[in-house]
C-alpha positions, 0 to 999 in steps of 0.5 A: 500500500502506498504511503500517504504523506498528506490529507485534506480537502479540495474543491471540485470546479464542476460543482464547487463542493469540497472533497477529501484528498490524499497525496501518496508516494506511488510505486510502479504498481500504479502504472496502469492507473497513471496511464489511464488517467493521463490518456483521459486528461490528454485527449481533452486538452485543447492545446496538446503541445503543452504536454508530452505524454509519457510512455509506460516504459519511460515512466517506470524510471520515475519510481524506485532508485531512479525517481519519485512520483507523488499521486493526488487521490480524490475519493480513491481515484488518481486525479493528479501526479508529479514526479522527479527523475534522476537521470544519472549519466544517461544521454537524456540528462538535461545537464548535457544541454547546458554543458555540465561536465560528465562528473556532474551528471549524477547530481542532476534531478529532472522535474518530470511529468506533472498533470492535474485533472481539470476538475481540481485545478485552481486549488494550487495543488501543483504548487503544493505537490511540488513542495511535497516532492522536494520534502519527500526527496530530502526525507529519503536522502535523495541528493541532487544539486542541479535542477532541470525542467522542460516547460512549454512557453504556454504552460503558465501553471508550470512556469509559475511553480518552477520560476517563483516557487523553486527559484529556477531560471529559463536558460535555453530554448530547445526542440524536445520530444520529437517536435515540441518547443520547450523552455529549459529551466535550471538552477544550481542549488549550491551556487544559484544563478541570479539576475540583475533585475535592473535590466528586466524586460518582459517578452510575450511567450509567442515572440520566440525570436526575441526570447531566443535573442535574449537567451543568446545575449546572456539573459535568463527568464526569472518571472512570469505573468498572465494577462490580457496580452497572454503569457509573458516571461520577464528576462534579465541579464544573468549576474556574473557568478563567483565560482566556489572551490568545488566549481573550479575543481569540477569546471562546470560551465554553461555552453548552451548550443545556439538554435534558431526559431 
């Protein structure tokens, strides 16, 4: 039986009533249930480009030694999940995209899939489960230094959670998962990347050339807002980092490959 780490009440959007929920640490026995949940939500998405569905064999990496997956259950049924993946030195380690040296790849964690049922959005559960995921990793002594995530420019909830809650930064923009545009978010927990806020400029997420130009010029995306103009990311010039002794020893640097959009 999966371990429950939180219980509470959650509001359902269709009837605005409160329902009991639990957040559990899931294991691979839940794969079929997760797959069916994903299929049911994905097929109803108006913009399917914002989510890259997992294939069951790959999702198995998000359990056990290679990952952690938390599930949101409402009245016993899965209505959301969020997961960490520890890629190790594999070729899909996002550290390769920003030039981490080989010896540092074991210190990487990926914020992997996150999906909440539409009926239970608006309850800040993605943010809540993100905090629980970090706490669970710490409680399980799962060490990591470098956090990465890939997010669609049109996925406001994930951008908001990762930029503001986790202090991550948009450092690159790539084509991933076949042919899907993704922002690559990163943070070094021990020696955080920071920005010079005085240089801030707001760019609409539909303006890909401008975002690519700023990234090429050493700007990072550090905040996001949503309004009448759509989703906008706020960029600012990255601060010069003072390298620690370990940084010098490891010679980690960012060598983001240029890509045209």
